[in-house]
N, CA, C and O atoms as CSV, one atom per row, in Angstrom:
chain,resi,resn,atom,element,x,y,z
A,1,MET,N,N,24.434,-115.194,2.530
A,1,MET,CA,C,25.424,-115.168,3.586
A,1,MET,C,C,26.794,-115.416,2.955
A,1,MET,O,O,27.009,-116.458,2.336
A,2,ALA,N,N,27.705,-114.486,3.104
A,2,ALA,CA,C,29.048,-114.602,2.557
A,2,ALA,C,C,29.979,-115.195,3.612
A,2,ALA,O,O,29.942,-114.807,4.780
A,3,LYS,N,N,30.817,-116.145,3.182
A,3,LYS,CA,C,31.807,-116.731,4.088
A,3,LYS,C,C,33.193,-116.495,3.518
A,3,LYS,O,O,33.405,-116.530,2.306
A,4,VAL,N,N,34.130,-116.255,4.424
A,4,VAL,CA,C,35.521,-116.022,4.058
A,4,VAL,C,C,36.404,-116.806,5.024
A,4,VAL,O,O,36.201,-116.765,6.238
A,5,LEU,N,N,37.385,-117.521,4.475
A,5,LEU,CA,C,38.396,-118.167,5.301
A,5,LEU,C,C,39.548,-117.188,5.437
A,5,LEU,O,O,40.158,-116.805,4.439
A,6,GLU,N,N,39.850,-116.780,6.665
A,6,GLU,CA,C,40.951,-115.855,6.919
A,6,GLU,C,C,42.139,-116.633,7.460
A,6,GLU,O,O,42.032,-117.329,8.469
A,7,LEU,N,N,43.277,-116.509,6.778
A,7,LEU,CA,C,44.524,-117.120,7.213
A,7,LEU,C,C,45.338,-116.029,7.904
A,7,LEU,O,O,45.682,-115.016,7.293
A,8,GLU,N,N,45.635,-116.241,9.157
A,8,GLU,CA,C,46.305,-115.217,9.959
A,8,GLU,C,C,47.755,-115.608,10.214
A,8,GLU,O,O,48.046,-116.724,10.644
A,9,PHE,N,N,48.664,-114.663,9.940
A,9,PHE,CA,C,50.096,-114.893,10.069
A,9,PHE,C,C,50.732,-113.840,10.969
A,9,PHE,O,O,50.185,-112.753,11.155
A,10,LEU,N,N,51.891,-114.175,11.523
A,10,LEU,CA,C,52.748,-113.211,12.191
A,10,LEU,C,C,53.785,-112.787,11.161
A,10,LEU,O,O,54.318,-113.628,10.438
A,11,THR,N,N,54.078,-111.482,11.085
A,11,THR,CA,C,55.035,-110.988,10.106
A,11,THR,C,C,56.408,-110.768,10.741
A,11,THR,O,O,56.576,-110.853,11.957
A,12,GLU,N,N,57.372,-110.486,9.886
A,12,GLU,CA,C,58.741,-110.289,10.365
A,12,GLU,C,C,58.892,-109.069,11.268
A,12,GLU,O,O,59.891,-108.949,11.977
A,13,THR,N,N,57.916,-108.166,11.253
A,13,THR,CA,C,57.963,-107.001,12.140
A,13,THR,C,C,57.229,-107.246,13.459
A,13,THR,O,O,57.138,-106.353,14.300
A,14,GLY,N,N,56.704,-108.472,13.634
A,14,GLY,CA,C,55.998,-108.807,14.864
A,14,GLY,C,C,54.532,-108.436,14.857
A,14,GLY,O,O,53.854,-108.546,15.879
A,15,LYS,N,N,54.038,-107.996,13.711
A,15,LYS,CA,C,52.634,-107.628,13.594
A,15,LYS,C,C,51.872,-108.708,12.840
A,15,LYS,O,O,52.466,-109.650,12.317
A,16,SER,N,N,50.562,-108.563,12.790
A,16,SER,CA,C,49.713,-109.545,12.108
A,16,SER,C,C,49.524,-109.192,10.646
A,16,SER,O,O,49.559,-108.027,10.251
A,17,GLY,N,N,49.323,-110.238,9.855
A,17,GLY,CA,C,48.954,-110.101,8.455
A,17,GLY,C,C,47.988,-111.208,8.125
A,17,GLY,O,O,47.985,-112.241,8.794
A,18,LYS,N,N,47.164,-111.022,7.108
A,18,LYS,CA,C,46.218,-112.082,6.785
A,18,LYS,C,C,45.921,-112.134,5.297
A,18,LYS,O,O,46.071,-111.153,4.569
A,19,LEU,N,N,45.497,-113.305,4.878
A,19,LEU,CA,C,44.984,-113.544,3.536
A,19,LEU,C,C,43.556,-114.025,3.683
A,19,LEU,O,O,43.241,-114.760,4.618
A,20,SER,N,N,42.690,-113.619,2.770
A,20,SER,CA,C,41.287,-114.027,2.819
A,20,SER,C,C,40.943,-114.825,1.576
A,20,SER,O,O,41.337,-114.470,0.465
A,21,ILE,N,N,40.201,-115.911,1.775
A,21,ILE,CA,C,39.756,-116.773,0.690
A,21,ILE,C,C,38.240,-116.801,0.716
A,21,ILE,O,O,37.638,-117.235,1.698
A,22,ASN,N,N,37.618,-116.336,-0.368
A,22,ASN,CA,C,36.160,-116.310,-0.454
A,22,ASN,C,C,35.590,-117.702,-0.686
A,22,ASN,O,O,36.208,-118.542,-1.340
A,23,ASP,N,N,34.403,-117.931,-0.139
A,23,ASP,CA,C,33.644,-119.171,-0.339
A,23,ASP,C,C,34.474,-120.433,-0.126
A,23,ASP,O,O,34.615,-121.234,-1.050
A,24,PRO,N,N,35.023,-120.626,1.064
A,24,PRO,CA,C,35.850,-121.806,1.317
A,24,PRO,C,C,35.013,-123.087,1.290
A,24,PRO,O,O,33.811,-123.067,1.557
A,25,ILE,N,N,35.670,-124.191,0.965
A,25,ILE,CA,C,35.014,-125.502,0.990
A,25,ILE,C,C,34.893,-125.933,2.446
A,25,ILE,O,O,35.864,-125.907,3.202
A,26,GLU,N,N,33.689,-126.326,2.820
A,26,GLU,CA,C,33.458,-126.772,4.190
A,26,GLU,C,C,33.067,-128.234,4.206
A,26,GLU,O,O,32.442,-128.691,3.249
A,27,PRO,N,N,33.396,-128.989,5.231
A,27,PRO,CA,C,34.085,-128.532,6.435
A,27,PRO,C,C,35.551,-128.220,6.131
A,27,PRO,O,O,36.143,-128.794,5.217
A,28,ILE,N,N,36.115,-127.317,6.897
A,28,ILE,CA,C,37.500,-126.894,6.721
A,28,ILE,C,C,38.431,-128.028,7.147
A,28,ILE,O,O,38.297,-128.577,8.241
A,29,ASP,N,N,39.368,-128.369,6.275
A,29,ASP,CA,C,40.389,-129.381,6.573
A,29,ASP,C,C,41.573,-128.659,7.208
A,29,ASP,O,O,42.415,-128.097,6.506
A,30,THR,N,N,41.634,-128.677,8.526
A,30,THR,CA,C,42.649,-127.904,9.242
A,30,THR,C,C,44.069,-128.371,8.941
A,30,THR,O,O,44.997,-127.562,8.947
A,31,VAL,N,N,44.249,-129.652,8.680
A,31,VAL,CA,C,45.584,-130.166,8.350
A,31,VAL,C,C,46.040,-129.588,7.011
A,31,VAL,O,O,47.189,-129.169,6.873
A,32,ALA,N,N,45.147,-129.564,6.029
A,32,ALA,CA,C,45.477,-129.001,4.717
A,32,ALA,C,C,45.713,-127.498,4.806
A,32,ALA,O,O,46.623,-126.975,4.164
A,33,VAL,N,N,44.908,-126.808,5.591
A,33,VAL,CA,C,45.073,-125.360,5.755
A,33,VAL,C,C,46.439,-125.058,6.367
A,33,VAL,O,O,47.144,-124.165,5.896
A,34,LYS,N,N,46.816,-125.791,7.407
A,34,LYS,CA,C,48.121,-125.587,8.049
A,34,LYS,C,C,49.255,-125.856,7.063
A,34,LYS,O,O,50.235,-125.112,7.034
A,35,ALA,N,N,49.133,-126.909,6.255
A,35,ALA,CA,C,50.166,-127.233,5.272
A,35,ALA,C,C,50.311,-126.119,4.234
A,35,ALA,O,O,51.426,-125.759,3.857
A,36,VAL,N,N,49.194,-125.581,3.778
A,36,VAL,CA,C,49.229,-124.479,2.812
A,36,VAL,C,C,49.866,-123.244,3.444
A,36,VAL,O,O,50.686,-122.575,2.816
A,37,MET,N,N,49.490,-122.945,4.679
A,37,MET,CA,C,50.051,-121.772,5.347
A,37,MET,C,C,51.569,-121.911,5.529
A,37,MET,O,O,52.312,-120.952,5.320
A,38,ASP,N,N,52.019,-123.098,5.916
A,38,ASP,CA,C,53.458,-123.341,6.062
A,38,ASP,C,C,54.170,-123.181,4.721
A,38,ASP,O,O,55.274,-122.641,4.657
A,39,ASN,N,N,53.530,-123.655,3.650
A,39,ASN,CA,C,54.107,-123.536,2.313
A,39,ASN,C,C,54.200,-122.071,1.886
A,39,ASN,O,O,55.198,-121.665,1.290
A,40,LEU,N,N,53.178,-121.278,2.181
A,40,LEU,CA,C,53.207,-119.852,1.848
A,40,LEU,C,C,54.351,-119.145,2.576
A,40,LEU,O,O,55.013,-118.278,2.006
A,41,ILE,N,N,54.576,-119.515,3.824
A,41,ILE,CA,C,55.677,-118.929,4.592
A,41,ILE,C,C,57.017,-119.334,3.989
A,41,ILE,O,O,57.902,-118.497,3.815
A,42,ALA,N,N,57.167,-120.620,3.671
A,42,ALA,CA,C,58.438,-121.137,3.160
A,42,ALA,C,C,58.813,-120.545,1.807
A,42,ALA,O,O,59.993,-120.344,1.519
A,43,THR,N,N,57.813,-120.265,0.980
A,43,THR,CA,C,58.097,-119.782,-0.372
A,43,THR,C,C,58.073,-118.257,-0.484
A,43,THR,O,O,58.400,-117.714,-1.539
A,44,ASN,N,N,57.696,-117.568,0.577
A,44,ASN,CA,C,57.619,-116.104,0.571
A,44,ASN,C,C,56.801,-115.568,-0.602
A,44,ASN,O,O,57.163,-114.566,-1.217
A,45,VAL,N,N,55.702,-116.241,-0.901
A,45,VAL,CA,C,54.843,-115.836,-2.012
A,45,VAL,C,C,54.088,-114.558,-1.683
A,45,VAL,O,O,53.943,-113.682,-2.535
A,46,PHE,N,N,53.610,-114.452,-0.457
A,46,PHE,CA,C,52.831,-113.293,-0.044
A,46,PHE,C,C,53.476,-112.628,1.156
A,46,PHE,O,O,54.208,-113.249,1.927
A,47,GLY,N,N,53.185,-111.365,1.285
A,47,GLY,CA,C,53.586,-110.600,2.452
A,47,GLY,C,C,52.514,-109.558,2.692
A,47,GLY,O,O,51.454,-109.580,2.066
A,48,SER,N,N,52.795,-108.666,3.588
A,48,SER,CA,C,51.846,-107.596,3.868
A,48,SER,C,C,52.620,-106.296,4.020
A,48,SER,O,O,53.844,-106.272,3.889
A,49,SER,N,N,51.918,-105.241,4.290
A,49,SER,CA,C,52.589,-103.962,4.518
A,49,SER,C,C,53.456,-104.019,5.777
A,49,SER,O,O,54.305,-103.154,5.990
A,50,ASN,N,N,53.240,-105.030,6.600
A,50,ASN,CA,C,54.034,-105.219,7.820
A,50,ASN,C,C,55.193,-106.189,7.621
A,50,ASN,O,O,55.847,-106.573,8.591
A,51,GLY,N,N,55.459,-106.595,6.370
A,51,GLY,CA,C,56.573,-107.496,6.092
A,51,GLY,C,C,56.114,-108.876,5.672
A,51,GLY,O,O,54.920,-109.145,5.544
A,52,MET,N,N,57.087,-109.743,5.460
A,52,MET,CA,C,56.814,-111.110,5.024
A,52,MET,C,C,56.243,-111.931,6.182
A,52,MET,O,O,56.489,-111.638,7.352
A,53,PHE,N,N,55.479,-112.960,5.831
A,53,PHE,CA,C,54.916,-113.862,6.839
A,53,PHE,C,C,56.024,-114.768,7.365
A,53,PHE,O,O,56.819,-115.304,6.593
A,54,VAL,N,N,56.071,-114.935,8.700
A,54,VAL,CA,C,57.108,-115.782,9.298
A,54,VAL,C,C,56.554,-116.938,10.136
A,54,VAL,O,O,57.262,-117.919,10.362
A,55,SER,N,N,55.309,-116.845,10.598
A,55,SER,CA,C,54.719,-117.956,11.338
A,55,SER,C,C,53.194,-117.897,11.268
A,55,SER,O,O,52.596,-116.864,10.965
A,56,VAL,N,N,52.600,-119.043,11.559
A,56,VAL,CA,C,51.141,-119.184,11.531
A,56,VAL,C,C,50.568,-118.704,12.856
A,56,VAL,O,O,51.044,-119.091,13.923
A,57,GLU,N,N,49.540,-117.855,12.784
A,57,GLU,CA,C,48.828,-117.430,13.996
A,57,GLU,C,C,47.501,-118.155,14.136
A,57,GLU,O,O,47.097,-118.483,15.251
A,58,GLY,N,N,46.814,-118.414,13.028
A,58,GLY,CA,C,45.534,-119.098,13.109
A,58,GLY,C,C,44.760,-118.991,11.808
A,58,GLY,O,O,45.214,-118.390,10.834
A,59,ALA,N,N,43.596,-119.584,11.821
A,59,ALA,CA,C,42.690,-119.527,10.674
A,59,ALA,C,C,41.271,-119.500,11.220
A,59,ALA,O,O,40.983,-120.069,12.274
A,60,ARG,N,N,40.388,-118.828,10.484
A,60,ARG,CA,C,39.000,-118.758,10.941
A,60,ARG,C,C,38.088,-118.513,9.752
A,60,ARG,O,O,38.496,-117.943,8.740
A,61,VAL,N,N,36.846,-118.954,9.894
A,61,VAL,CA,C,35.818,-118.668,8.897
A,61,VAL,C,C,34.964,-117.542,9.445
A,61,VAL,O,O,34.470,-117.607,10.571
A,62,VAL,N,N,34.797,-116.506,8.632
A,62,VAL,CA,C,33.991,-115.351,9.010
A,62,VAL,C,C,32.763,-115.325,8.116
A,62,VAL,O,O,32.873,-115.404,6.893
A,63,GLU,N,N,31.600,-115.215,8.731
A,63,GLU,CA,C,30.336,-115.116,7.990
A,63,GLU,C,C,29.780,-113.717,8.142
A,63,GLU,O,O,29.899,-113.089,9.194
A,64,ARG,N,N,29.170,-113.244,7.069
A,64,ARG,CA,C,28.489,-111.956,7.196
A,64,ARG,C,C,27.204,-112.015,6.394
A,64,ARG,O,O,27.135,-112.615,5.321
A,65,ASN,N,N,26.216,-111.389,6.937
A,65,ASN,CA,C,24.910,-111.306,6.294
A,65,ASN,C,C,24.721,-109.904,5.748
A,65,ASN,O,O,25.006,-108.919,6.430
A,66,VAL,N,N,24.242,-109.817,4.526
A,66,VAL,CA,C,23.960,-108.536,3.911
A,66,VAL,C,C,22.512,-108.533,3.465
A,66,VAL,O,O,22.066,-109.455,2.782
A,67,THR,N,N,21.794,-107.526,3.839
A,67,THR,CA,C,20.410,-107.366,3.417
A,67,THR,C,C,20.297,-106.067,2.606
A,67,THR,O,O,20.524,-104.974,3.125
A,68,ASP,N,N,19.945,-106.210,1.338
A,68,ASP,CA,C,19.749,-105.041,0.481
A,68,ASP,C,C,18.291,-104.609,0.528
A,68,ASP,O,O,17.390,-105.447,0.574
A,69,TYR,N,N,18.065,-103.321,0.516
A,69,TYR,CA,C,16.708,-102.769,0.504
A,69,TYR,C,C,16.551,-101.877,-0.722
A,69,TYR,O,O,17.428,-101.076,-1.045
A,70,ASP,N,N,15.426,-102.032,-1.389
A,70,ASP,CA,C,15.117,-101.181,-2.541
A,70,ASP,C,C,14.489,-99.900,-2.014
A,70,ASP,O,O,13.386,-99.924,-1.469
A,71,VAL,N,N,15.173,-98.809,-2.172
A,71,VAL,CA,C,14.672,-97.521,-1.666
A,71,VAL,C,C,14.302,-96.577,-2.795
A,71,VAL,O,O,14.083,-95.391,-2.549
A,72,MET,N,N,14.228,-97.049,-3.985
A,72,MET,CA,C,13.912,-96.208,-5.144
A,72,MET,C,C,12.418,-96.149,-5.356
A,72,MET,O,O,11.951,-95.489,-6.285
């Protein structure tokens, strides 16, 4: 089961942008996540095709299950 922490931002164009972090440490420390997101916005380290991040929209952990089958 793969888990990803998705950090969701609002961009300068009014659209959404996100960063994904594989295999996050759980339980998620929401205070630390918010502080990191605010720091990313303040330093303009990352942006998206929709522009630079300007505010925090949210964060979530997404799980996905993959089942491989041998068909050879």
